N, C-alpha and C positions, 0 to 999 in steps of 0.2 A: 440410157441411164445404166442398164445392166452391163453394157460393154464398158462403160466408164468404171464401174465397180470392179469389173474383172481386171482391167488394166491396173487399178490402184492396188488390188490384192496381189497381183503379180509383181508389181514394183516393190511393195513392202516385203514380200517373200524373198525377192532377190537381195534386198538390202540386209535382211535378217540372216541370209545365208552367208553373208560376209563379202559379197561382191562389191567392188568399189562403187561409190555413189554415182559417178559419171557413167560408168559402164552399165549399171542397173537402169538408169534413166534412158540411156541411148538404146538399150535392148528393148525396153518397153515402147519407145517411140518407133523403132524399126518394125516391131510387131504390129503396131497400129497402122503404120504406113503401108506395110505389106497387105494388110486386110483391106485398106482403102485403095490400093493399086496406084499409089503415087510415089513409091519408094525410089525409083531410079533417078528422078529429076529433082526431088525436093530436098533431100538431106544435104547434098553438096551446096545448093544455093543458099540454104539457111546458114550453114556453117560459114560460108564465105561472107555473107552479109553481117553475121554476128561479129566475126573477127575484124570487120571493117568499121564497126561501131566506135566512133570517136569517144563517146562517153566512157566506154569500158577501159580505155587507156588510163583512166583515173585509178583503176584497181592496182596495177603494179606500182604506180607512183605513190599511192597512200601506203602500200605495204613497205616500199623502200624507205619512205619517210619515217615510219615507225621503227624499222630496223636500224637506221642511222642514229636516231635519238636514243634507242635502247642501248647502243654501244658507246654513246658519247658521255655517259655518266649523268645525264639530265635528271633521271628518276631518283638517283641516290641523293643528289644535292637538294632536290625538291622535297624529298621525304624528310630530311633532317631539318629543313627550314620550317615545314609545317608542324613537325613534332613539337618544337618549342612553343608554338602558339596554341596547339590543341590539347596538350597533355593534361591541362587542368580540368577538362570536362570529365564527368563521370563516364568511365569506360576508357579514359586515357588514350593510348596510342592506337586503339582500334579506329578511332575517328580519323587518325592520320592515314590509315590504310584506305579508308573509303574516299577521303578527299584527294589523296594522291592518285588513286585510281581514276577519279573523275577528271582531274586536271590532265593526267597522262592520256586519258581517253580523247581529250580535245586535240591530240596530235597523232595518236596511234591508229585509230580506225579498226582495231582488232581487239576483241575481248581476251583471247588467249594470250596475245603479246602483253596486254595490260596486266593480267593476273601474274604471268610469269615474271615480268620485270619488277613490279611492286613487291611481289612475294619474296623474290630473291634478296631485295634490299631490306625488307621489314622483318623477315622471320628470325634471323639471328638475334636482333635487339629484343624482340618481343619474348622470345624463349628465355633469354637471359634475365628478363624482368618477371618471369614466372606468370605470364599471361596464360589463360586457359587455351590449350592448343586447339581444341575444336572450334572455338570462336575466332581465333586468329586465322585458321585455315578457312573457315566459313566466310569471314569478312574479305579475305583475299579473293576467294572464288567468286563471291557475289559482287564485290566491288569491281572486279574485272569485267563483268557483264556490261558495265556502263560504257565500255569501249565501242559497242555497236549502237548505243543510243545517243550519246553525246557526239555531235559532228566534229570532224568528218568521220563517216562510217562506211566501211566497205560494203556492209550488208544493205545500207540505204542505196548505194550506187547500183547494186544488183537489183533490188526491188524496183528502183526507178526505171531501169532498163527494161525489166520484164513487164511491169504494169504501165509503162509509158506515163510516168509521173515525174514532174520536175524534181531533179536531185537537189537543186538549190532550195526549193521550198521544203523538201524533206529535211534538209539540214537545219533550216530555221525552225521547223516544227519539233525537232528533237531536243532543242536547247532547254526549254522550260521543263519538259518531262524528265530530262536527265537531272536537273537541279532538284526537282521534287523527290525523285526516287532516292537521290543522295541524302536529302534531309530526312526522309522517312527512315532510312537505314541508320542514320546517326541518332534519331530519336529512340530507336529500338536499342541501340548501344547504350544510350543514357539510362534507359530503364534497367537493362542488365547490369550496368555499372552500379546504380543505386541499390540493386538487389544483391550486390556482392558476388556476381557470377563471372566477373571478368578476370580479376587478379587479386591475390592476397597482399601484394606489394604495390606501393605507389610511390614512385620516385620522381619528384619534380626537379628538373634541372633549372636552377635559378640563374638567369643571365641578365646582364644590363639591358635596358630597353633599347639602347642604341644598337647593341649587338643583334638583338632580335629583329629589329627593322632592317639591319644590314643583311641578315640571312634571307629576308624576303626577296632580295635581288635574285635568288636562285630560282624563283618562280617565273621571272621575266622571260626566259627562253621559251617556255611553253605558251605564255600569253602572246609572245611575238609571233610564233608559228600560227596560233589560232587566229590572231588578228589578220595575219597575212592571207590565210586561206579564206576565212569568212568575209573579210573586208574586200578581197579581190572579187568574190562572187557578188556581194551585195552593193558594191560601188560600181559594178558593171564593167570593170576592165578585165575580167577573167571568167571563163567558164569553169565548172567544177574540175575539169581535166587540167586546164591551165593553172588553176589555183593549186592543185596537187603538185604540179611541177614547181610552182613558186615555193610551196612548202618544203620540197626536197632541197631546193637551193638554200632556203633558210636553215634547214637542218645541217647542211654542209658548213655553213658559216658558223653555226653554234658549235659543231664538232671541232672546227679549226680553232675557235676561240677557247675551247676547253682543252686544246692540245691533245685530242684523241683521234684526230683525222690522220689516217695512214693508209697505205696501199693494202695492208693485211686486213684492216678494219673494213675498208670498202669492199674487198673481195668477199669477206664473210657476209656482209650485208647484202651484196648483189646475189650471192649464191642462195642465201636463205629466201630472199625475195623471189628469185626465179622459181624455186620449188613451190612456194605458196601460190604464186601467180598461176603457174601451170595447172595446179589442182583446181583453183577457183574458176579460171577461164574455161577449163574443160567441163566442169559442172554446169556453168552458165550456158555454154553452147549447147550442151545436151538438153538443158531445160528449155531453151528456145525451140529446139526441134520437137520436144514432147508437147509444149504448149500449142505449137502450130497443129500438130497431129490431133490433139484433143479438140481444138476449135474446129478443125475440118470435119471431125466426127460428130460435131454438134453437142458434145458432152456438157460444156458450161451452160448452154441454153436449156438442155434437158434437166440439169440440176436446179436451175432457177425455177423452172416450171414445177418440178417435184416439190421444192420447198414451199412455193406458193400454194400448192395443192394441200400441203400439210396444215395450212392455216396458222402457222406460227407467227407471232409478232416479230418485227425486226429485232427488238432487243432479246427476245427468246432465242432467235437464230444466232445472235452474237454469243450468247452464253453457251449454246451448243458448240460453237466454234472454239470457245475457251476450253471446254472439256475435250474437244477433239485435239487441239494443239497440245494440251497438257499430256494427253495419252501418247500422241505422236512423238513428243519430246523425250519420252522415256526410251525410244528406240532409234530415233534419227538424230544426227548432228544438225545443228541449227540451220546452216545455210542449205543443207539438203532438204530440211523440212520446208523451207521457204520456196525453193525453186520447184519442188514437186507439187506444190499446191496453189501457187499464185495464179496459174493459168485457169484453174477451175474456180477458185474462191473469189477472186476480184470481180469477175462479171456478176457473180451472185450478189456480192456486196453492193455493187453499183445499182443492180436491179431493185434492191431493197431501199435505196435512197441514201446510202452512206457515202461519204466522201472517200475516194481511194487514197487521198493524202493522209487523212486521219487513220485509215486502215493500215497504211504503211507503218505508222508509229505503233498501232496496236499489234501488228505482226512482229515488229522488232521486240516489243515487250514479251510476247510469247516465245520468241527465239531466245531472249535473255533467260527466261525460265527453263527452256530446254537445255541451256548451257550448265545449269546447276541441278538438273533432274536426273537422279540415278535411273538406270545403271550406266548410261552412256554420256552424261554431261561432261563435255570436254574440260570445263574449268575445274570440275571436281578432280579430274586426273592431273591437271596442272598443279593444283594445291597439294595433291598426294605426292607428286614427283619432287616437289621442292622441300618436303618435310625433312628435317634433320634426323629425326628418329622415325624410321620407317615402321609403320604399323598397319592395322586394318583400316581400309578406306571408309569404313562405317563411321569413324570419328569425323571425317570430313562431311559425310551425309548429315550427321546430327548438327554439326556446327553451322551448316548453311541454312537450316530450317527457319530460324528467325528472319533471315534476310529474304528467303523465298516468300515468307508471309508479307514482308514489306512490298515486294513486287506485285503480289496478288492484290494488296490493298490499293496500289496505284492503278492496276488494271480496272478495278471498280470505279476509281475516280475518272479514269480515261473514258470509260463507257458512258457514265452519267454526266460528266462535265467535259464534253469533247473539245471545248474551247481551249483547254490546256495545251492541245496540240495544234 
């Protein structure tokens, strides 16, 4: 147990020193393997086996799917279609931000890509209509976090690989929580809208009903991709990796139909996907090595025994983990937070009688909070970077608070009503 704490402190120290996540994890694993005397044989074998894992091929495919759709104009058309249907609600177009993020999340798999895409489309319109900047930025940052909760999700693929949980079941478990979180966020926007905190102007664009229904056709591409992926998995004719490949083919068809498919567009999508994939796979491979090292050292078992000796109830332990992940999210990026703790925490959760599938959704929720937790929440920086009038990032911090409350409220629901997952 002492050795485990020493490794954890060393890992956090390396990360806070600014060392790349994968390098910090790998250095910690090598130190552990050196201590255990298994370094020469083990690292190469695990790296080879990880790279040969068919499930992980889904990661570059889902990333490429999001990149192609981002560049094909799908988000822009979908935002305008939803705006004419949701603008009458108290809070106006902020609802469009959240719902567009939720629908785009059903194809993107990445929270950062979701925030950046929807924010770029929405921000000019919302600023022209004099919406409160902090709430606009907060809704974009928070809505983007749905990208890792609503399937398909890159983070769920990583968790499934690390915790040996079915990715298909994780995808199914994320649908209802994603809808509930979206509705709670929209309820908070309604309250803020009724209190006059959203905008001083309210411009309803009145369109004929036929035109409004025609605009809904712009949502069909996203629904087509979502049905292609999830239908492929649950009708049994595709694994998650094969479904991701089907999604890429569907995205290429949509880009061609929108007349945005070109060599230059594909080159940009492939290059961006390559960069992101290299980062994610390197982190995941390092995490596999660290998890093996920790298991070999008996640290998960020692932690389970230590928690049992404390006499905490299972639910008290979960609340300790909530506090732990909220603190960790202040210093670590979301996927780093997951891969560095899965190997230790999942065995503990199983020993307490919790379902690792349920815990996967719980962990994704804590990762969502990490994405909007200062000082290193990635979605906060995405929202700051797309601001038209650059200013202090504290504006984004304040704007995201109501939506962080919505996520915490759902964490309570998830803990005491686990059936939602």
